N, C-alpha and C positions, 0 to 999 in steps of 0.2 A: 817803267824802263826795264830793259833786259839786263840781267845781272852780269853778263860778260861784255857789256859795252860801257864806254865812258862818255858822259855827256859833255858837250862843249861848255866851257866856263865863260861867263861874261867877261868880255874884253881880253880874252886869251890871245886872239889875233893881234889886237892893238899893242899889247905888251910884247909879244914875240917879235913883231916887225919894228918895235921901238918907235911907234908913232909919236911925233913930237907933242901932239895934243895930249895923248895918253901919258906921256912922261911928265907933263905939267900937272895933269890930274892927280898922278901918283904922289905929288908933293903936297897936295892939299888935303885937309880933313874932309872926308865924305860929308856931303850935305851942306858944307860951308858956303858962304856967299861966293867966294872965289871959285870953288869947285863947280858950282852950278853955272856960273858965268862961262867958265872954260868948257863945260860939258855942252852948253848950247851951241858952241861953234862946232863941236863934234856932230851934233844932230843935224845941223843945217849945211855944213860944208866939210864933209869927211874928206880926208886926204887920200883915201884909197877907194878903189872901185869894187863893185860886186865881183867883177872878173878876178881881181887880185885875191879877194877874200875866198871866192869859190876855189881857186887853184891852190891857195894855202890849205884849205880844208882837205883837198885831195892829197896834197903832199904829206899832210900829217896823218892821213889814213882815216879821216872822218867820213861817215856816210850820212847822207841826208835822208831821213825817213819821214814818211807821211802815213798816218793811220788811214786805213780804208774807211770810207764813209758807208753808211748803211745802204746807199744806192749802188755802191761798187760791189757789194757782197752778194747781190742778187744774181 
């Protein structure tokens, strides 16, 4: 990682937009039965779209970087 960049932290978007599922997750001990049950709903039926997430990233100044593959450097 480049030293002058900040990496996205897990669930930063979810906490910032106060996702109701994330707010419930925050009340549970990580890895507990309740936490895992709530987390599954997050995985299968997220309340937000990739469009919303992508635009949140832009608003917050995040860049999406992809390393070059060996075939792209030729």
